[in-house]
Backbone as a ProteinNet text record, in pm:
[ID]
protein_1_A
[PRIMARY]
MTVVTGQSGVGKTTILKSLGFASVYFADEFVKNVLYKKGHPVYGKIIEMFSSLKQDEYIDTKELGPILFADKSKLEQVNQLIFEYVAEWLKSLPGGSIVEMAAYMHLEELYKPFFGKVVLIERDNKDTSKFNHIKDDFQPIENKQIKYDILIKNNGHIADATIELKGKLFENKSFMNTY
[TERTIARY]
85.6	0	90.4	46.3	120.3	40.5	108.1	43.1	93.6	1.7	35.1	3.7	104.6	88.1	147.2	131.6	178	84.7	125.1	43.9	-83.8	-178	-304.7	-279.1	-352.9	-348.1	-241.5	-166.2	-62.2	-115.1	-239.5	-300.9	-311.9	-294.2	-298	-427.4	-538.4	-669.1	-692.7	-666.8	-690.3	-603	-477.1	-385	-431.5	-465.8	-508	-639.1	-732.4	-857.5	-832.4	-732.7	-697.6	-639.7	-580.2	-524.3	-633	-750.3	-860.8	-848.4	-764.8	-749.3	-863	-911.5	-1019	-969.4	-841.5	-788.9	-726.1	-782.9	-737.3	-840.8	-792	-879.4	-832	-924.7	-895.2	-925.7	-821.8	-838.2	-925.9	-908.1	-989.9	-1137.8	-1170.9	-1311.2	-1365.7	-1285	-1327	-1354.1	-1261.6	-1277.7	-1402.5	-1416.1	-1530.3	-1663.6	-1669.5	-1797.6	-1838.3	-1742.4	-1774.3	-1753.2	-1631.1	-1600	-1665.6	-1679.7	-1737.1	-1887.7	-1948.7	-2093.7	-2164	-2272.6	-2351.6	-2387	-2368.8	-2396	-2268.8	-2159.5	-2032.8	-1970.1	-1905.3	-1843.8	-1745.3	-1673.2	-1578.3	-1653.2	-1766.5	-1847.5	-1879.8	-1932.2	-1970	-1852.2	-1739	-1620.2	-1568	-1574.6	-1528	-1622.9	-1752.4	-1849.4	-1825.6	-1794.1	-1760.3	-1635.1	-1532.8	-1404.8	-1416.5	-1497.7	-1508.7	-1655.1	-1704.8	-1847.7	-1894.6	-1801.2	-1841.2	-1882.3	-1850.3	-1889.1	-2039.9	-2096.1	-2240.7	-2265.4	-2372.2	-2406.3	-2497.1	-2448.5	-2519.9	-2507.3	-2545.8	-2534.8	-2388.3	-2299.6	-2155.3	-2082.5	-1965.4	-1880.8	-1829.6	-1839.8	-1793.9	-1641.9	-1570	-1423.1	-1367.9	-1444.4	-1399.6	-1406.6	-1492.6	-1503	-1400.4	-1383.1	-1291.6	-1144.8	-1112.9	-974.4	-896.6	-947.6	-872.7	-849.5	-941.8	-924.7	-807.3	-803.9	-698.9	-562.3	-559	-430.2	-373.6	-457	-409.1	-346.3	-375.9	-326.7	-286.6	-156.1	-106.5	-145.2	-165.4	-205.2	-348.2	-434.6	-570.7	-569.5	-483.6	-468.5	-421.9	-326.8	-275.4	-385.1	-467.4	-578.2	-673.4	-707.6	-799.6	-732.1	-604.3	-533.1	-532.9	-511.1	-513.2	-653.9	-754.6	-893	-933.4	-889.2	-931.3	-839.4	-721	-621.2	-674.1	-735.1	-777	-877.9	-964	-1064.1	-1000.1	-907.6	-837.5	-750.8	-686.3	-602.5	-687.1	-804.1	-892.4	-937.7	-967.7	-1007.8	-894.4	-771.3	-656.2	-638.6	-655.2	-641.8	-747.5	-861.8	-970.8	-954.8	-861.9	-845.3	-772.8	-801.1	-732.4	-581.8	-504.3	-360.1	-328.3	-223.9	-185.1	-261.1	-343.2	-419.1	-326.5	-376.2	-310.6	-402.3	-345.4	-423	-369.5	-459.2	-420.6	-440	-338	-344.1	-267.5	-336.1	-272.2	-162.8	-62.4	53.7	15.6	-93.6	-131	-168.3	-188.4	-230.1	-111.8	4.9	123.9	161.3	192.1	222.7	329.5	444.5	553.5	520.2	464	441.8	333.8	226.3	112.1	90.5	104.2	55.7	163.3	287.3	394.6	393.1	365.8	367.5	268.2	170	69.6	114.4	221.4	256.4	394.9	402.4	530.6	603.7	528.9	586.9	518.9	598.3	548	577	471.3	483.1	453	545.3	526.2	501.5	392.4	364.8	392.6	473.8	508.5	475.3	466.7	443	530.7	611.7	698.6	625.5	548.2	484	341.7	329.9	198.8	103.3	155.7	68.9	-7.9	25	-44.5	-183.6	-216.1	-346.8	-418.4	-540.9	-615.2	-636.9	-645.8	-666.2	-543.1	-426	-303.9	-293	-327.5	-318	-410.4	-530.9	-626.6	-577	-523.6	-486	-351.4	-277.4	-148.5	-162.9	-275.1	-297	-321.3	-349.7	-385.8	-275.4	-151.8	-38.9	8.2	-32.5	-2	139.4	209.3	343.2	439.4	508	600	738	797.2	933.3	951.7	845.7	856.2	907.8	1011.4	1066.7	993.7	925.7	856.8	950.7	970.1	1053.2	969.6	1023.7	946.7	1032.2	963.2	1027.7	1021.4	913	891.8	850.9	913.2	877.7	817.5	700.3	634	621.5	670	656.3	534.2	438	321	332.6	376	392.5	281.2	159.5	42.3	-8.1	59.4	17.7	-24	-150.7	-202.4	-175.6	-195.5	-174.2	-29.5	65.9	207.2	237.8	185.7	210.5	145.5	27.5	-41.7	38.4	86.6	167.6	295.5	358.7	481.6	454.1	346.7	313.4	285	206.7	174.4	302.7	392.2	518.8	601.9	607.5	685.3	625.1	493.3	428.2	455.2	452.2	469.3	614.8	709.4	851.4	876.6	803.6	814.6	716.7	766.8	681.6	579.6	601	503.6	371	373.9	249.6	168.7	234.6	168.8	43.4	43.3	-73.1	-178	-147.8	-237.6	-348.2	-319.6	-413.5	-476.9
-117	0	123.5	226.3	351.9	462.3	550	666.7	790.9	882.5	1014	1111.6	1187.7	1276.9	1414.2	1503.6	1641.4	1730.9	1855.6	1947.7	1984.7	2040	2083.9	2184.5	2169.1	2267	2246	2136.1	2116.3	2050.1	2004.9	1948.4	1797.5	1732.8	1586.1	1531.2	1578.6	1526.6	1551.4	1671.7	1705.6	1620.7	1605	1524.7	1379.3	1324	1183.1	1161.6	1253.5	1239.4	1251.4	1329.9	1345.2	1216.9	1132.6	1006.1	915.9	918.3	836.5	688.6	653.8	514.2	475.4	354.2	304.9	273.8	248.8	204	317.7	437.4	552.5	578.5	591.3	612.7	734.5	802.3	928	916.8	921.3	905.7	1015.7	1140.2	1249.1	1225	1173.2	1145.5	1035.5	933.8	827.6	885.9	967.7	1027.1	1114.7	1203.4	1296.4	1224.9	1129.1	1068.2	948.7	888.7	771.5	800.8	837.8	856.6	980.8	1085.5	1210.4	1218.4	1105.2	1101.8	1071.8	1142.3	1121.6	974.4	920.5	780.3	697.4	743.7	672.2	708.5	612.8	642.4	759.7	778.3	889.9	1022.4	1030.4	1152.6	1191.7	1096.3	1124.2	1167.6	1103	1138.1	1276.6	1312.7	1446.5	1552.9	1526.9	1622.1	1637.7	1527.8	1534.5	1617.8	1595.1	1665.1	1814	1847.7	1986.2	2026.8	2057.2	2084.4	2208.3	2293.1	2413	2382.4	2262.6	2226.4	2211	2264.5	2245	2101.1	2046.5	1907.9	1904.8	1838.3	1826.2	1682.3	1650.6	1513.8	1469.4	1564.7	1540.3	1648.2	1615.7	1716.9	1807.8	1936.6	2035	2048	1995.4	1997.8	2139.8	2230	2369.7	2435	2383.8	2431.9	2360.9	2231.3	2152.6	2180.4	2195.3	2212.7	2321.1	2443.4	2549	2520.1	2450.1	2412.9	2316	2215.7	2114.2	2169.8	2250.9	2299.9	2410.6	2467.9	2568	2503.6	2377	2306.1	2164.5	2143.1	2013.2	1898.3	1925.1	1816.3	1770.3	1863.2	1825.9	1749.8	1793.6	1722.9	1579.8	1564.3	1431.7	1345.1	1404.2	1329.7	1275	1359.3	1316	1211.8	1230.8	1129.7	994.8	994.3	868.6	808	894	849.3	780.5	836	780.7	669.4	654.7	562.2	421.6	361.3	221	203.9	302.3	293.8	312.1	407.6	428.8	306.6	250.3	131.2	15.2	-6.5	-113.2	-86.2	39.2	77.3	49.1	87	61.3	-88	-168.3	-314.1	-370.7	-304.9	-355.2	-319.4	-229.8	-186.5	-292.9	-297.7	-395.8	-370.1	-475.1	-461	-373.8	-296.1	-208.4	-77.6	-50	75.3	194.7	310.4	437.8	510.7	558.4	627	768.2	864.7	1002.5	1024.5	1077.4	1100.8	1229.3	1324.8	1452.2	1432.9	1518.6	1507.6	1516.8	1585.1	1601.1	1468.9	1364.3	1236.8	1156.7	1219.2	1156.4	1027.3	1041.8	928.3	836.3	893.1	807.5	735.9	806.8	749.2	641.2	663.8	573.7	484.9	540.9	472.1	414.6	448.1	402.4	250.7	168.7	23	-25.9	54.1	12.4	33.4	112.1	155.5	108.9	58.5	19.3	137	231.7	350.4	474.8	580.3	710	811	876.5	983.3	1113.7	1207.3	1338.4	1440.1	1514.5	1623.6	1753.1	1837.5	1967.8	2076.1	2196	2313	2425.9	2480.9	2592.9	2725.6	2745.1	2874.4	2874.7	2879.4	2867.8	2979.6	3094.1	3206.1	3185.4	3079.9	3059.1	3001.6	2957.4	2896.7	2966.6	3009.9	3073.5	2976	2845.9	2747.5	2737.3	2739	2734.7	2858.1	2970.9	3094.1	3086.5	3037.8	3023.4	2920.2	2809.3	2699.2	2718.4	2823.9	2844.8	2847.6	2895.3	2900.3	2762.3	2663.1	2531.1	2428.9	2469	2378.8	2333.1	2213.8	2169.6	2120.3	2085.9	2031.2	2124.2	2208	2302.2	2239.4	2253	2204.8	2057.7	1980.2	1836.6	1768.6	1692.2	1618.4	1485.3	1466.2	1341.1	1254.7	1131.7	1038.9	989.7	1001.5	965.9	888.3	815.6	742.5	821.2	895.7	973.7	1114.5	1215.6	1355.3	1413.7	1473	1540.5	1687.3	1774.7	1919.3	1966.6	2021.9	2079.7	2229.9	2293.3	2437.4	2509.6	2456.7	2523.1	2464.8	2364.1	2302.2	2158.1	2139.9	2009.6	1903.7	1937.6	1839.4	1790.8	1881.5	1842.4	1752.5	1788.5	1708.5	1570.8	1564.9	1437.5	1347.3	1403	1325.5	1277.2	1363.9	1324.1	1210.5	1222.1	1117	985.6	990.7	868.6	804.1	884.5	832.4	768.1	832.2	777.4	647	640.2	518	402.9	433.3	326.8	295.1	375.1	339.5	206.4	186.6	62.6	-37.2	-138.2	-231.9	-303.7	-308	-375.3	-299.4	-171.6	-94.3	-126.9	-177.1	-193.7	-280.5	-382.9	-471.1	-424.5	-317.7	-272.1	-182.5	-104.4	-1.1	-36.8
0	0	0	-70.8	-82.2	-15.2	57.2	115.5	43.2	16.2	-36.6	74.4	115.3	229.6	198.6	291.1	279.2	357.5	372.7	451.6	378.1	451.9	394.2	283.2	174	67.1	-38.1	-32.9	-134	-261	-259.2	-378.4	-380.3	-265.8	-260.1	-318.8	-270.9	-312.3	-460.7	-506.5	-647	-738.7	-702.9	-784.2	-788.3	-672.6	-669.2	-744	-732	-806.5	-956.2	-994	-1135.5	-1194.8	-1110.6	-1159.6	-1217.3	-1155.6	-1201.8	-1167.5	-1071.9	-1030.4	-937.2	-952	-865.8	-725.5	-711.2	-581.7	-500.4	-510.9	-432.4	-323.6	-200	-84.8	-6.8	59.2	126.5	275.4	357	501.7	560.4	514.4	567.2	541.7	423.3	393.1	483.8	509.3	600.6	739.9	788.3	921.9	925.5	827.4	825.8	808.9	716.6	680.2	765.8	835	916.8	1065.3	1101.1	1243.6	1302.8	1222.5	1271.8	1248.8	1219.1	1197.7	1329.9	1352.6	1473.6	1487.1	1606.2	1631.5	1642	1579.8	1592.2	1727.4	1794.3	1925.2	1922.1	1812.3	1802.5	1808.4	1740.8	1742	1886.7	1962	2100.6	2186.2	2169.1	2249.4	2214.1	2086.1	2047.2	2100.3	2094.8	2150.3	2300.6	2369.5	2512.8	2536.6	2454.7	2470.9	2440.6	2341.2	2294.8	2296.3	2413.5	2431.5	2356.2	2311.4	2238.2	2093.7	2044.6	1908	1898.8	1790.2	1773.2	1731.3	1783.8	1755	1632.5	1531.1	1405.6	1358.4	1237.8	1184.9	1176.2	1146.6	1139	1217.6	1268	1331.4	1221	1242.6	1145.2	1157.3	1058.7	1065.4	1053.3	993	985.6	1123.2	1208	1345.4	1435.3	1414.5	1496.7	1463	1334.8	1290	1363.1	1366.8	1435.9	1584.5	1648.1	1789.4	1803.1	1716.3	1723.7	1686.3	1581.1	1534.2	1622	1707.3	1802.3	1925.7	1947.4	2066.4	2026.3	2011.7	1963.5	2055.5	2184	2274.2	2242.3	2203.4	2164	2031	1940.1	1813.6	1838.6	1927.9	1962	2024.7	2111.1	2172	2065.9	1968.4	1863.7	1775.4	1743.1	1664	1734.8	1863.9	1940.2	1941.8	1948.6	1951.5	1820	1707.4	1578.5	1528.8	1587.8	1534.3	1512.2	1612.3	1597.3	1484	1464	1357.8	1220.3	1210.6	1083.9	1051.7	1153	1132.6	1078.6	1135.2	1086.3	943.5	914	778.7	680.7	716.9	630.2	604.5	708.2	693.1	598.7	589.4	506.1	358.1	325.8	186.8	105.4	-24.4	-108.7	-114.8	-130.4	-144.6	-264.9	-255.6	-365.3	-370.5	-271.3	-268.8	-248.9	-291.3	-263.1	-165.5	-55.6	47	64.1	56	85.7	234.9	298.9	443	473.6	533.5	565.2	669.9	664.2	753.2	900.3	932.2	1073.2	1139.5	1063	1121	1176.1	1186.5	1246.2	1176.4	1050.4	964.3	1022.6	1058.7	1105.2	1235	1327.9	1459.6	1459.5	1389.1	1399.1	1276.8	1159	1039.9	948.5	969	880.7	858.6	959.4	936.6	830.9	795.4	698.3	553.6	533.4	398.9	356.5	233.1	176.2	114.8	60.7	-1.5	51.5	67	110.6	0.2	-48.3	-146.5	-73.3	-82	-19.6	-129.6	-117.1	-209.7	-135.2	-197.6	-140.3	-240.7	-189.8	-273.8	-223.2	-311.2	-273.3	-280.4	-385.1	-407.3	-354	-222.3	-158.8	-198.8	-241	-275.2	-405.4	-482.6	-609.5	-589.6	-470.1	-447.6	-333.3	-358.9	-251.2	-136	-166.9	-61.8	27.2	-31.9	47.4	134.9	78.4	156.3	277.9	257.1	367	467.3	419.2	506.4	575.2	543.2	609.7	761.1	811.7	955.9	1015.5	932.2	981.5	956.4	975.6	958.5	1095.5	1139.8	1275.2	1295.6	1188.3	1203	1129.9	1204.4	1143.2	1133.1	1014.4	989.6	1023.1	1016.4	1043	917.5	931.5	818.7	805.6	695.7	669.7	585.6	627.8	549.9	432.6	311.3	193.5	93.8	6.6	-102.4	-232.7	-250.8	-373.1	-332.5	-395.2	-370.8	-498.1	-484.7	-595.7	-557.5	-644.6	-622.9	-702.3	-634.1	-699.1	-686.7	-792.2	-788.1	-861.9	-843.6	-898.4	-1028	-1080.6	-1206.2	-1176.8	-1146.5	-1105.9	-1212.3	-1339.2	-1446.4	-1446.2	-1430.8	-1429.1	-1309.9	-1193.4	-1073.1	-1085.7	-1147.1	-1167.5	-1260.5	-1369.5	-1465.1	-1397.9	-1319.2	-1249.8	-1151.1	-1073.9	-977.5	-1049.8	-1155.7	-1230.7	-1282.4	-1336.2	-1386.2	-1276.9	-1160.6	-1049	-998.8	-991.5	-945.7	-1041.8	-1171.7	-1270	-1301.1	-1248.7	-1260	-1190.5	-1080.9	-1005.1	-1067.5	-1134.8	-1208.7	-1121.6	-989.6	-903	-899.4	-936.4	-941	-1066.3	-1170.4	-1299.7	-1293.5	-1213	-1207.3	-1108.2	-1034.5	-929	-982.3	-1083	-1125.3	-1253.6
[MASK]
+++++++++++++++++++++++++++++++++++++++++++++++++++++++++++++++++++++++++++++++++++++++++++++++++++++++++++++++++++++++++++++++++++++++++++++++++++++++++++++++++++++++++++++++++++

């Protein structure tokens, strides 16, 4: 299994969706749509931990995010809370899957054992994207060095980054039968 990671706003989701592979999965979507849904035990525990959150069908990640990223200990608490569920979800995915996982999920500490390859997407020119500019405040891991096997630079040209990622994935012939 391969993980694609990087900070918020570098284009991970857009690049992976552009690939058009059936075996691409998104950890954030799993967390938002399953774990943060009313009725799931994680939902109840987060509402208990952060009583100021409005209770709705789903936890509003735009409301929760700034709380977590302002206090790394709270972020760590939530990461520990969701870990067992995300780990089970990862185990259930087909072999050879590509999983997008944001850097805030503590890839090395918790999830590295699940992945054979780590792809890091970075962006140097953050000002080229309004999303990056907005998300600059939500970078929970400053100057954290992520150990990676493949580095993709997305400098605002999604098509170029997508082609580069596809080429890097297919350089390794073991990927050829996966997609």
